C-alpha positions in Angstrom: -27.5 -45.6 34.5 -25.8 -48.5 35.0 -26.4 -52.0 36.6 -30.1 -53.3 36.6 -30.9 -55.5 39.4 -33.8 -57.7 39.2 -35.1 -58.8 43.0 -38.4 -60.5 44.4 -40.7 -59.3 45.9 -40.4 -55.0 47.7 -40.2 -53.7 51.8 -43.5 -52.2 53.4 -42.0 -49.2 52.8 -42.0 -49.8 49.0 -45.9 -50.2 48.8 -46.9 -46.9 48.1 -44.2 -46.6 45.5 -45.4 -49.6 43.8 -49.2 -48.8 44.6 -48.7 -45.5 42.2 -46.5 -47.4 39.7 -49.0 -50.0 38.8 -52.5 -47.3 38.9 -49.9 -44.7 36.6 -49.7 -48.0 34.0 -53.2 -49.1 34.3 -54.8 -46.2 35.6 -56.9 -46.1 32.2 -57.8 -50.0 32.6 -59.0 -49.5 36.8 -60.2 -45.7 37.1 -63.5 -46.7 36.7 -63.3 -50.1 38.7 -61.4 -48.8 41.7 -60.8 -45.1 41.1 -61.0 -41.7 42.4 -57.4 -42.6 42.2 -56.2 -41.7 45.6 -58.8 -44.2 46.7 -57.2 -46.3 44.3 -54.0 -46.1 44.6 -54.6 -46.5 48.9 -56.6 -50.0 47.7 -53.6 -51.0 45.9 -51.1 -50.4 48.6 -53.2 -52.4 51.2 -53.4 -55.7 48.6 -50.1 -55.5 47.1 -48.4 -58.8 48.1 -45.0 -58.7 47.8 -44.6 -62.8 47.3 -46.1 -62.3 43.9 -43.8 -59.5 42.4 -40.3 -59.1 40.9 -38.8 -55.9 40.9 -36.4 -54.2 38.5 -33.8 -51.7 40.8 -31.1 -49.6 39.8 -27.3 -50.4 41.3 -28.3 -47.7 44.1 -31.6 -50.3 44.6 -34.1 -47.7 43.9 -37.2 -49.1 42.2 -37.4 -48.8 38.8 -40.3 -51.4 37.5 -42.4 -54.1 38.7 -43.9 -57.1 37.1 -46.7 -59.3 39.2 -48.0 -62.5 38.7 -50.6 -65.0 39.7 -50.4 -68.2 40.9 -52.8 -71.2 42.9 -51.3 -69.2 45.7 -52.3 -65.8 45.6 -51.1 -62.5 43.2 -49.7 -59.2 43.0 -53.0 -57.9 43.0 -55.9 -59.5 44.8 -57.7 -58.8 48.5 -61.3 -59.2 48.7 -64.6 -57.8 49.4 -63.1 -56.7 53.2 -60.2 -54.6 51.0 -62.8 -52.8 49.0 -65.1 -52.0 51.8 -62.3 -50.6 54.0 -60.7 -48.2 51.5 -64.8 -47.2 49.7 -67.0 -48.1 52.1 -69.8 -51.2 52.5 -72.2 -49.6 49.8 -69.4 -48.6 47.3 -67.4 -52.0 47.5 -70.8 -53.7 46.4 -70.8 -51.9 43.2 -66.6 -51.8 42.7 -66.5 -55.3 43.3 -68.9 -56.0 40.1 -67.3 -53.9 38.3 -64.1 -55.4 38.7 -65.3 -59.0 38.4 -65.5 -58.3 34.8 -61.5 -58.2 34.5 -60.9 -61.1 36.7 -59.2 -63.8 35.0 -59.2 -67.5 35.5 -56.1 -69.3 36.4 -55.7 -73.1 34.9 -53.6 -75.4 36.9 -49.9 -75.5 36.0 -50.5 -71.6 34.3 -48.3 -68.6 36.1 -50.7 -65.6 35.1 -48.8 -62.0 34.2 -50.0 -59.5 36.7 -48.5 -56.7 34.6 -45.5 -55.1 33.8 -44.4 -51.5 35.1 -41.6 -49.1 34.4 -41.0 -45.8 35.8 -41.1 -42.7 33.3 -37.2 -41.9 33.7 -36.7 -45.3 32.9 -38.7 -46.3 30.5 -36.4 -47.0 26.9 -33.7 -48.8 29.0 -35.1 -52.4 28.4 -36.4 -53.1 31.8 -39.8 -54.5 30.2 -37.6 -57.2 28.4 -35.8 -57.9 31.4 -38.9 -58.2 33.7 -40.8 -60.1 31.6 -37.8 -62.6 31.2 -37.3 -62.2 35.4 -41.2 -63.6 34.8 -40.3 -66.7 32.6 -37.3 -67.6 34.4 -40.2 -67.8 37.6 -42.2 -70.0 35.8 -40.1 -72.2 35.2 -38.7 -72.3 38.9 -42.5 -73.1 40.1 -42.3 -76.0 37.6 -45.2 -74.4 35.7 -46.2 -75.7 32.2 -46.7 -71.6 30.4 -46.9 -67.8 31.0 -50.1 -66.9 30.3 -50.7 -63.0 29.6 -53.9 -60.6 28.3 -53.0 -57.4 26.1 -55.5 -55.4 25.1 -55.7 -53.6 22.6 -54.9 -49.9 23.3 -51.3 -51.3 23.9 -50.1 -52.4 20.6 -46.2 -52.0 21.8 -45.9 -54.5 24.8 -48.1 -57.1 22.2 -45.0 -56.7 20.2 -42.9 -57.5 23.1 -44.4 -60.5 24.0 -44.2 -61.4 20.7 -40.7 -61.0 20.2 -40.0 -63.0 23.5 -42.0 -66.2 22.1 -45.2 -65.7 23.1 -48.3 -66.8 21.0 -51.6 -65.3 20.3 -54.5 -67.2 21.4 -58.7 -65.8 21.6 -59.7 -62.8 21.9 -62.4 -61.7 24.2 -64.7 -58.4 23.2 -65.5 -56.0 26.2 -69.0 -55.2 24.2 -70.3 -51.6 25.1 -68.2 -52.1 28.6 -64.9 -50.9 26.8 -66.2 -46.8 26.7 -65.2 -48.2 31.1 -62.6 -49.4 31.0 -61.1 -47.3 27.7 -60.4 -50.8 25.3 -62.4 -52.8 23.1 -60.9 -56.4 23.7 -58.4 -58.4 25.5 -56.0 -60.9 23.6 -54.4 -64.3 25.0 -50.9 -64.8 24.8 -49.1 -67.4 25.9 -45.4 -68.7 26.5 -45.0 -73.0 26.9 -42.0 -73.9 28.8 -42.6 -77.4 28.6 -44.1 -79.9 26.0 
């Protein structure tokens, strides 16, 4: 494959592809809170906000990967109770909201919070994860953020190794306790890349 481009946002016609890619990458983590898969993908497609996405594309423009982020202005994957209710019904929205609150992360002023990197199976091993992570750091710098923060789960050591290679420093680790059986991971470790001192 030849040149890879990183672009901001995605088209409305790509919404389903973005949701499917995000689900494929994070299904183990999201399945209990957003499953079953068809409803989870429908929810992600409904709430995905292109203003908070950086996309890796082939020279023909095909979507190969996506990096989402969150700022005080919004997030790639947001949504509210009404979005949950539209997909799961009122009763389903109530318990889905309670489950998802466990995964919610607070956002400090001056921080860009990375909300996941996903790469299609066909494009894995091509360095797109690194390219997207660097694009996230560039985006944070362009937005005059102080740092980039992400959380890496214990079941994803390859991602942690990438973040460390790219200058992210390990911070506090939180345990899910007995909820680990529901979400498929035991701990999440905060990592930061400092943009300004």
